[in-house]
mmCIF file of the C-alpha atoms, coordinates in Angstrom:
data_MODEL
# 
_entry.id   MODEL 
# 
loop_
_atom_site.group_PDB 
_atom_site.id 
_atom_site.type_symbol 
_atom_site.label_atom_id 
_atom_site.label_alt_id 
_atom_site.label_comp_id 
_atom_site.label_asym_id 
_atom_site.label_entity_id 
_atom_site.label_seq_id 
_atom_site.pdbx_PDB_ins_code 
_atom_site.Cartn_x 
_atom_site.Cartn_y 
_atom_site.Cartn_z 
_atom_site.occupancy 
_atom_site.B_iso_or_equiv 
_atom_site.pdbx_formal_charge 
_atom_site.auth_seq_id 
_atom_site.auth_comp_id 
_atom_site.auth_asym_id 
_atom_site.auth_atom_id 
_atom_site.pdbx_PDB_model_num 
ATOM 1   C CA . MET A 1 1   ? 30.734 7.200  -110.987 1.00 0.00 ? 1   MET A CA 1 
ATOM 2   C CA . LEU A 1 2   ? 34.172 5.599  -110.710 1.00 0.00 ? 2   LEU A CA 1 
ATOM 3   C CA . THR A 1 3   ? 37.462 7.211  -109.786 1.00 0.00 ? 3   THR A CA 1 
ATOM 4   C CA . CYS A 1 4   ? 40.580 5.893  -111.465 1.00 0.00 ? 4   CYS A CA 1 
ATOM 5   C CA . PHE A 1 5   ? 43.780 6.151  -109.465 1.00 0.00 ? 5   PHE A CA 1 
ATOM 6   C CA . ILE A 1 6   ? 46.933 5.600  -111.503 1.00 0.00 ? 6   ILE A CA 1 
ATOM 7   C CA . ARG A 1 7   ? 50.029 4.940  -109.428 1.00 0.00 ? 7   ARG A CA 1 
ATOM 8   C CA . TYR A 1 8   ? 53.260 5.507  -111.297 1.00 0.00 ? 8   TYR A CA 1 
ATOM 9   C CA . HIS A 1 9   ? 56.734 4.446  -110.290 1.00 0.00 ? 9   HIS A CA 1 
ATOM 10  C CA . ILE A 1 10  ? 58.986 6.919  -112.064 1.00 0.00 ? 10  ILE A CA 1 
ATOM 11  C CA . ASP A 1 11  ? 62.693 7.311  -112.594 1.00 0.00 ? 11  ASP A CA 1 
ATOM 12  C CA . PRO A 1 12  ? 63.580 9.995  -110.006 1.00 0.00 ? 12  PRO A CA 1 
ATOM 13  C CA . THR A 1 13  ? 66.198 11.448 -112.342 1.00 0.00 ? 13  THR A CA 1 
ATOM 14  C CA . LYS A 1 14  ? 63.497 12.093 -114.956 1.00 0.00 ? 14  LYS A CA 1 
ATOM 15  C CA . LYS A 1 15  ? 60.896 13.896 -112.854 1.00 0.00 ? 15  LYS A CA 1 
ATOM 16  C CA . ASP A 1 16  ? 60.760 16.796 -115.350 1.00 0.00 ? 16  ASP A CA 1 
ATOM 17  C CA . ALA A 1 17  ? 59.771 14.359 -118.108 1.00 0.00 ? 17  ALA A CA 1 
ATOM 18  C CA . PHE A 1 18  ? 56.930 13.073 -115.914 1.00 0.00 ? 18  PHE A CA 1 
ATOM 19  C CA . VAL A 1 19  ? 55.774 16.660 -115.296 1.00 0.00 ? 19  VAL A CA 1 
ATOM 20  C CA . GLN A 1 20  ? 55.590 17.270 -119.058 1.00 0.00 ? 20  GLN A CA 1 
ATOM 21  C CA . TYR A 1 21  ? 53.732 13.973 -119.511 1.00 0.00 ? 21  TYR A CA 1 
ATOM 22  C CA . ALA A 1 22  ? 51.236 14.999 -116.824 1.00 0.00 ? 22  ALA A CA 1 
ATOM 23  C CA . ARG A 1 23  ? 50.677 18.425 -118.385 1.00 0.00 ? 23  ARG A CA 1 
ATOM 24  C CA . ASN A 1 24  ? 49.969 16.796 -121.741 1.00 0.00 ? 24  ASN A CA 1 
ATOM 25  C CA . TRP A 1 25  ? 47.377 14.511 -120.152 1.00 0.00 ? 25  TRP A CA 1 
ATOM 26  C CA . GLY A 1 26  ? 45.930 17.595 -118.491 1.00 0.00 ? 26  GLY A CA 1 
ATOM 27  C CA . GLN A 1 27  ? 44.851 18.699 -121.957 1.00 0.00 ? 27  GLN A CA 1 
ATOM 28  C CA . ALA A 1 28  ? 44.031 15.353 -123.587 1.00 0.00 ? 28  ALA A CA 1 
ATOM 29  C CA . ILE A 1 29  ? 42.118 13.560 -120.808 1.00 0.00 ? 29  ILE A CA 1 
ATOM 30  C CA . PRO A 1 30  ? 39.293 16.113 -120.427 1.00 0.00 ? 30  PRO A CA 1 
ATOM 31  C CA . ARG A 1 31  ? 39.032 16.478 -124.204 1.00 0.00 ? 31  ARG A CA 1 
ATOM 32  C CA . CYS A 1 32  ? 38.543 12.719 -124.522 1.00 0.00 ? 32  CYS A CA 1 
ATOM 33  C CA . GLY A 1 33  ? 35.765 12.447 -121.944 1.00 0.00 ? 33  GLY A CA 1 
ATOM 34  C CA . ALA A 1 34  ? 37.084 11.884 -118.418 1.00 0.00 ? 34  ALA A CA 1 
ATOM 35  C CA . ASP A 1 35  ? 36.927 14.381 -115.567 1.00 0.00 ? 35  ASP A CA 1 
ATOM 36  C CA . LEU A 1 36  ? 40.566 14.917 -114.595 1.00 0.00 ? 36  LEU A CA 1 
ATOM 37  C CA . ILE A 1 37  ? 41.146 15.603 -110.915 1.00 0.00 ? 37  ILE A CA 1 
ATOM 38  C CA . GLY A 1 38  ? 44.884 15.933 -111.438 1.00 0.00 ? 38  GLY A CA 1 
ATOM 39  C CA . TYR A 1 39  ? 48.350 14.542 -111.750 1.00 0.00 ? 39  TYR A CA 1 
ATOM 40  C CA . PHE A 1 40  ? 50.633 14.580 -108.746 1.00 0.00 ? 40  PHE A CA 1 
ATOM 41  C CA . ALA A 1 41  ? 54.441 14.477 -108.942 1.00 0.00 ? 41  ALA A CA 1 
ATOM 42  C CA . PRO A 1 42  ? 56.849 13.703 -106.092 1.00 0.00 ? 42  PRO A CA 1 
ATOM 43  C CA . HIS A 1 43  ? 57.586 16.641 -103.824 1.00 0.00 ? 43  HIS A CA 1 
ATOM 44  C CA . GLU A 1 44  ? 58.620 15.370 -100.386 1.00 0.00 ? 44  GLU A CA 1 
ATOM 45  C CA . GLY A 1 45  ? 59.170 11.827 -99.202  1.00 0.00 ? 45  GLY A CA 1 
ATOM 46  C CA . SER A 1 46  ? 59.286 9.262  -101.992 1.00 0.00 ? 46  SER A CA 1 
ATOM 47  C CA . ALA A 1 47  ? 61.000 10.487 -105.131 1.00 0.00 ? 47  ALA A CA 1 
ATOM 48  C CA . THR A 1 48  ? 59.611 7.642  -107.219 1.00 0.00 ? 48  THR A CA 1 
ATOM 49  C CA . LEU A 1 49  ? 55.831 7.665  -106.662 1.00 0.00 ? 49  LEU A CA 1 
ATOM 50  C CA . ALA A 1 50  ? 53.466 9.818  -108.706 1.00 0.00 ? 50  ALA A CA 1 
ATOM 51  C CA . TYR A 1 51  ? 49.704 9.689  -109.261 1.00 0.00 ? 51  TYR A CA 1 
ATOM 52  C CA . GLY A 1 52  ? 47.053 10.526 -111.819 1.00 0.00 ? 52  GLY A CA 1 
ATOM 53  C CA . VAL A 1 53  ? 43.403 10.721 -110.735 1.00 0.00 ? 53  VAL A CA 1 
ATOM 54  C CA . TYR A 1 54  ? 40.247 11.129 -112.804 1.00 0.00 ? 54  TYR A CA 1 
ATOM 55  C CA . THR A 1 55  ? 36.600 10.153 -112.709 1.00 0.00 ? 55  THR A CA 1 
ATOM 56  C CA . ILE A 1 56  ? 34.583 8.348  -115.352 1.00 0.00 ? 56  ILE A CA 1 
ATOM 57  C CA . GLU A 1 57  ? 30.928 7.326  -115.450 1.00 0.00 ? 57  GLU A CA 1 
ATOM 58  C CA . SER A 1 58  ? 31.429 3.543  -115.791 1.00 0.00 ? 58  SER A CA 1 
ATOM 59  C CA . LEU A 1 59  ? 33.803 0.867  -117.046 1.00 0.00 ? 59  LEU A CA 1 
ATOM 60  C CA . ALA A 1 60  ? 31.968 0.913  -120.393 1.00 0.00 ? 60  ALA A CA 1 
ATOM 61  C CA . ALA A 1 61  ? 32.544 4.678  -120.610 1.00 0.00 ? 61  ALA A CA 1 
ATOM 62  C CA . TYR A 1 62  ? 36.185 4.033  -119.694 1.00 0.00 ? 62  TYR A CA 1 
ATOM 63  C CA . GLU A 1 63  ? 36.642 1.702  -122.674 1.00 0.00 ? 63  GLU A CA 1 
ATOM 64  C CA . ALA A 1 64  ? 35.233 4.327  -125.085 1.00 0.00 ? 64  ALA A CA 1 
ATOM 65  C CA . TYR A 1 65  ? 37.359 7.034  -123.447 1.00 0.00 ? 65  TYR A CA 1 
ATOM 66  C CA . ARG A 1 66  ? 40.540 4.937  -123.823 1.00 0.00 ? 66  ARG A CA 1 
ATOM 67  C CA . ALA A 1 67  ? 39.842 4.477  -127.537 1.00 0.00 ? 67  ALA A CA 1 
ATOM 68  C CA . ARG A 1 68  ? 39.394 8.249  -127.971 1.00 0.00 ? 68  ARG A CA 1 
ATOM 69  C CA . LEU A 1 69  ? 42.553 8.929  -125.980 1.00 0.00 ? 69  LEU A CA 1 
ATOM 70  C CA . ALA A 1 70  ? 44.601 6.512  -128.086 1.00 0.00 ? 70  ALA A CA 1 
ATOM 71  C CA . ALA A 1 71  ? 43.369 8.237  -131.278 1.00 0.00 ? 71  ALA A CA 1 
ATOM 72  C CA . ASP A 1 72  ? 43.890 11.774 -129.949 1.00 0.00 ? 72  ASP A CA 1 
ATOM 73  C CA . PRO A 1 73  ? 46.995 13.403 -131.535 1.00 0.00 ? 73  PRO A CA 1 
ATOM 74  C CA . LEU A 1 74  ? 48.355 14.617 -128.186 1.00 0.00 ? 74  LEU A CA 1 
ATOM 75  C CA . GLY A 1 75  ? 47.467 11.290 -126.571 1.00 0.00 ? 75  GLY A CA 1 
ATOM 76  C CA . GLU A 1 76  ? 49.348 9.383  -129.271 1.00 0.00 ? 76  GLU A CA 1 
ATOM 77  C CA . GLU A 1 77  ? 52.363 11.665 -128.912 1.00 0.00 ? 77  GLU A CA 1 
ATOM 78  C CA . ASN A 1 78  ? 52.307 11.367 -125.122 1.00 0.00 ? 78  ASN A CA 1 
ATOM 79  C CA . TYR A 1 79  ? 52.348 7.561  -125.309 1.00 0.00 ? 79  TYR A CA 1 
ATOM 80  C CA . ARG A 1 80  ? 55.349 7.749  -127.679 1.00 0.00 ? 80  ARG A CA 1 
ATOM 81  C CA . PHE A 1 81  ? 57.046 10.346 -125.438 1.00 0.00 ? 81  PHE A CA 1 
ATOM 82  C CA . ALA A 1 82  ? 56.802 8.015  -122.425 1.00 0.00 ? 82  ALA A CA 1 
ATOM 83  C CA . GLN A 1 83  ? 58.184 5.077  -124.406 1.00 0.00 ? 83  GLN A CA 1 
ATOM 84  C CA . ARG A 1 84  ? 61.023 7.138  -125.858 1.00 0.00 ? 84  ARG A CA 1 
ATOM 85  C CA . GLU A 1 85  ? 62.078 8.805  -122.583 1.00 0.00 ? 85  GLU A CA 1 
ATOM 86  C CA . ARG A 1 86  ? 61.546 5.711  -120.384 1.00 0.00 ? 86  ARG A CA 1 
ATOM 87  C CA . PHE A 1 87  ? 60.684 7.634  -117.217 1.00 0.00 ? 87  PHE A CA 1 
ATOM 88  C CA . LEU A 1 88  ? 57.757 5.365  -116.302 1.00 0.00 ? 88  LEU A CA 1 
ATOM 89  C CA . LEU A 1 89  ? 59.033 2.259  -114.557 1.00 0.00 ? 89  LEU A CA 1 
ATOM 90  C CA . ARG A 1 90  ? 55.624 0.894  -113.561 1.00 0.00 ? 90  ARG A CA 1 
ATOM 91  C CA . GLU A 1 91  ? 51.999 1.957  -113.909 1.00 0.00 ? 91  GLU A CA 1 
ATOM 92  C CA . ASP A 1 92  ? 49.049 0.508  -111.942 1.00 0.00 ? 92  ASP A CA 1 
ATOM 93  C CA . ARG A 1 93  ? 45.376 1.446  -112.309 1.00 0.00 ? 93  ARG A CA 1 
ATOM 94  C CA . THR A 1 94  ? 42.733 0.975  -109.648 1.00 0.00 ? 94  THR A CA 1 
ATOM 95  C CA . PHE A 1 95  ? 39.069 1.916  -110.024 1.00 0.00 ? 95  PHE A CA 1 
ATOM 96  C CA . LEU A 1 96  ? 37.317 2.888  -106.808 1.00 0.00 ? 96  LEU A CA 1 
ATOM 97  C CA . LYS A 1 97  ? 33.771 3.941  -106.001 1.00 0.00 ? 97  LYS A CA 1 
ATOM 98  C CA . LEU A 1 98  ? 33.129 6.695  -103.449 1.00 0.00 ? 98  LEU A CA 1 
ATOM 99  C CA . VAL A 1 99  ? 31.059 5.309  -100.583 1.00 0.00 ? 99  VAL A CA 1 
ATOM 100 C CA . SER A 1 100 ? 31.632 7.739  -97.692  1.00 0.00 ? 100 SER A CA 1 
ATOM 101 C CA . THR A 1 101 ? 29.568 10.735 -96.724  1.00 0.00 ? 101 THR A CA 1 
ATOM 102 C CA . PRO A 1 102 ? 29.087 13.677 -97.144  1.00 0.00 ? 102 PRO A CA 1 
ATOM 103 C CA . HIS A 1 103 ? 29.965 13.313 -100.841 1.00 0.00 ? 103 HIS A CA 1 
ATOM 104 C CA . ALA A 1 104 ? 28.363 9.932  -101.528 1.00 0.00 ? 104 ALA A CA 1 
ATOM 105 C CA . ASP A 1 105 ? 24.604 9.939  -101.721 1.00 0.00 ? 105 ASP A CA 1 
ATOM 106 C CA . GLY A 1 106 ? 24.195 6.163  -101.838 1.00 0.00 ? 106 GLY A CA 1 
ATOM 107 C CA . SER A 1 107 ? 22.734 6.132  -105.359 1.00 0.00 ? 107 SER A CA 1 
ATOM 108 C CA . ARG A 1 108 ? 26.053 5.681  -107.163 1.00 0.00 ? 108 ARG A CA 1 
# 
């Protein structure tokens, strides 16, 4: 199992647009096959950093999931929404594997 951490740099004047974007992914991501942990918007401290976190079985499963997400009507609209509103300044993805206890059992 892999966990994908998406770090977003957002326009702090468009935080509400990011919140709508996150809520849309909250519907589309699980429907397309990933286990969404959540989206996190700035609250205190940095006004420009936001995160999305979900788990996926493998990188191969990730590729199939991305294809489903791109073809999903809400997914397509959300991509267009982000391009139109220009609230995402940067987006970085990192895939990590849980290795600590008590949650990791060593077989993953």
